[in-house]
C-alpha positions in Angstrom: -20.9 15.0 0.6 -21.9 11.1 1.7 -21.9 10.8 5.2 -23.7 8.4 7.6 -23.7 9.7 11.0 -24.2 8.0 14.1 -24.3 9.7 17.8 -21.1 11.8 18.1 -20.3 11.5 14.3 -18.9 14.5 12.3 -18.3 15.3 8.5 -16.5 18.3 8.4 -13.9 17.9 5.5 -14.8 20.0 2.4 -14.1 17.2 -0.2 -17.0 16.1 -2.5 -16.4 12.2 -2.1 -16.1 12.0 1.8 -17.4 9.3 3.4 -17.4 8.3 6.8 -19.0 5.9 9.6 -18.3 6.5 12.8 -19.0 3.4 15.2 -18.3 3.8 18.7 -14.4 4.9 18.9 -13.9 3.2 15.6 -14.2 5.5 12.3 -15.1 3.4 9.1 -13.7 5.8 6.1 -15.6 4.0 2.9 -12.8 4.8 0.4 -10.1 3.4 2.3 -12.4 0.1 2.7 -13.2 0.1 -0.7 -9.3 -0.1 -1.6 -8.3 -2.5 1.0 -11.2 -4.9 -0.3 -10.5 -4.4 -4.0 -6.6 -4.7 -3.5 -7.2 -8.2 -1.5 -9.6 -9.7 -4.1 -7.1 -9.1 -6.8 -4.3 -10.7 -4.6 -6.4 -13.6 -4.3 -7.3 -13.6 -8.0 -3.5 -13.4 -8.9 -2.9 -16.0 -6.1 -5.1 -18.3 -7.8 -3.6 -17.7 -11.3 0.1 -17.6 -10.2 0.4 -19.7 -6.9 1.1 -18.6 -3.7 4.7 -20.2 -2.9 7.2 -19.7 0.4 8.9 -16.9 -1.6 5.4 -15.2 -1.4 4.9 -15.6 2.0 8.4 -14.2 2.9 8.5 -11.3 0.4 4.9 -10.4 1.9 6.5 -10.6 5.4 9.4 -8.5 4.5 7.4 -6.1 2.5 5.1 -5.6 5.9 7.7 -5.0 7.9 9.5 -2.6 5.9 6.1 -0.8 5.5 5.9 -0.7 9.4 9.6 0.8 9.6 8.7 3.2 6.9 5.2 4.8 8.3 6.8 4.8 12.1 9.8 7.0 10.5 7.9 8.8 8.1 4.1 9.4 9.4 4.5 9.1 13.5 8.2 10.6 14.0 8.7 12.8 11.2 4.9 13.5 10.8 5.1 14.0 7.0 1.4 12.5 6.4 -0.9 10.6 8.2 -3.9 8.6 7.4 -7.7 9.9 6.9 -7.8 11.5 10.6 -5.0 12.3 12.6 -6.9 10.7 15.5 -7.1 7.1 13.9 -4.1 7.2 11.7 -2.5 4.5 14.2 -5.6 2.1 13.1 -5.4 2.7 9.2 -1.3 2.4 9.3 -1.6 -0.6 11.1 -3.9 -2.1 8.2 -2.1 -0.5 5.6 0.9 -1.8 6.7 -0.6 -5.4 7.2 -2.6 -5.7 3.9 -2.6 -2.5 1.5 1.7 -2.3 0.8 2.0 -6.3 0.8 -1.0 -6.6 -1.4 0.7 -4.0 -4.0 4.2 -5.9 -3.1 2.6 -9.4 -4.3 1.1 -8.3 -7.4 4.4 -6.8 -8.3 6.2 -9.5 -7.9 3.8 -11.9 -9.2 3.7 -10.0 -12.5 7.3 -9.4 -13.2 8.8 -10.4 -16.6 11.4 -13.4 -16.3 13.5 -11.5 -18.7 15.6 -9.1 -17.2 15.5 -6.6 -19.4 12.0 -5.9 -19.3 12.3 -5.8 -15.2 13.2 -1.9 -15.7 10.2 -1.1 -18.0 8.0 -3.0 -15.5 9.5 -0.8 -12.7 8.7 2.5 -14.4 5.1 1.2 -15.4 4.5 0.6 -11.6 6.0 4.0 -10.5 3.5 6.0 -13.1 0.8 3.9 -11.9 1.1 4.3 -8.1 2.2 8.4 -8.6 -1.3 8.7 -11.2 -2.9 6.6 -7.8 -1.8 8.8 -5.3 -2.7 11.9 -7.5 -6.1 11.0 -8.8 -7.4 8.8 -5.7 -5.2 8.6 -2.4 -4.9 12.6 -2.4 -8.7 13.2 -3.3 -10.3 10.4 -1.1 -8.0 12.0 1.4 -6.7 8.0 2.3 -3.4 9.8 3.1 -3.2 13.2 4.2 0.3 14.8 3.4 1.5 18.0 5.8 5.1 17.4 4.1 5.3 14.6 2.2 5.7 15.5 -1.9 4.7 12.8 -4.1 7.5 14.0 -6.6 9.8 13.2 -6.3 9.6 11.4 -2.7 7.1 8.9 -3.4 9.0 7.8 -7.0 12.1 7.4 -4.9 10.5 5.1 -2.5 8.6 2.9 -5.2 12.0 2.7 -7.3 13.8 1.7 -3.8 10.7 -0.6 -2.7 10.2 -2.2 -5.7 14.6 -3.0 -6.6 14.6 -4.4 -2.9 11.6 -6.6 -3.3 13.1 -7.5 -6.6 16.5 -8.5 -5.4 15.3 -10.2 -2.1 12.8 -12.5 -4.3 15.6 -13.3 -6.5 17.7 -14.3 -3.7 15.3 -16.1 -1.8 14.5 -17.9 -5.2 18.2 -18.7 -5.7 18.4 -20.0 -2.6 15.1 -21.9 -2.3 16.3 -23.8 -5.8 19.7 -24.5 -4.7 18.0 -26.4 -1.3 15.5 -28.2 -3.4 17.5 -29.5 -5.9 
């Protein structure tokens, strides 16, 4: 167990890779921050390669707002999961909704194939990748603690709906942007 202790900190969870850093009233959970930094680096690389445009800004805002609604409903209201520690879940939920979910949505949208016949395959690849990510990274490192949420089938259903919604919104925005510009 890796635990950096400061006054009044604790590391009582029995997980092999637990890493906590407590600074005053704010908890810095190392696996969460590594995930956040890695995703943001990927976003900046993708934005550099694929260019960040008006549609991307709109999609990032929509994904962020949808994530807030989803988290408030399923984490706060229904209490089906929480982030890292029940006492800090609002802080980590805010960060996840502002950075992690929009980053995933941005990366997904930027790598969508232009041919419609390959879209379903791309969504399936993302479904599998994110389900594996949840099972092998998110759960063992306790980034999200599931108290009633079941990854199969609920996470997969959410991914299908989210990616489909993002694809449709992106196409609508693209169509209206092209019509307005030319």
